[in-house]
C-alpha positions in Angstrom: -66.7 45.5 -45.1 -68.5 48.0 -47.2 -67.5 48.7 -50.7 -66.3 52.1 -51.8 -69.6 53.0 -53.6 -71.6 52.1 -50.5 -69.5 54.4 -48.3 -69.8 57.2 -50.9 -73.6 56.8 -51.1 -73.9 56.8 -47.3 -71.9 60.0 -47.0 -74.0 61.6 -49.7 -77.2 60.5 -47.9 -75.9 62.0 -44.7 -75.1 65.3 -46.4 -78.5 65.4 -48.1 -80.3 64.7 -44.8 -78.4 67.4 -43.0 -79.2 70.0 -45.7 -82.9 69.0 -45.8 -83.0 69.2 -42.0 -81.4 72.6 -41.9 -83.8 73.9 -44.6 -86.8 72.5 -42.7 -85.6 74.1 -39.4 -85.1 77.4 -41.1 -88.5 77.3 -42.7 -90.1 76.4 -39.3 -88.2 79.2 -37.6 -89.2 81.8 -40.2 -92.9 80.8 -40.3 -93.5 79.9 -36.7 -91.0 82.0 -34.6 -93.0 82.0 -31.3 -93.7 78.3 -31.3 -90.1 77.5 -32.2 -88.8 79.8 -29.5 -91.1 78.0 -27.0 -89.9 74.5 -28.1 -86.3 75.6 -27.9 -86.8 77.0 -24.4 -88.4 73.7 -23.4 -85.6 71.7 -24.9 -83.0 73.8 -23.1 -84.8 73.5 -19.8 -85.0 69.7 -20.2 -81.3 69.4 -21.0 -80.4 71.5 -18.0 -82.5 69.4 -15.8 -80.9 66.2 -17.1 -77.4 67.7 -16.6 -78.3 68.8 -13.1 -79.6 65.3 -12.3 -76.4 63.7 -13.7 -74.0 66.0 -11.9 -75.9 65.7 -8.6 -75.0 62.1 -8.2 
């Protein structure tokens, strides 16, 4: 079992990681909007193809 301070530290690390990731994603989107739009479109297309593959079985 984890002690209370370890659980607290893990929660804080997760919150900090989420905030850093959100700031990085915002910075990328503001500085490279066309590239980010392209990557997002590719990600959506890939997820749709995986979903189609899974539901076709």
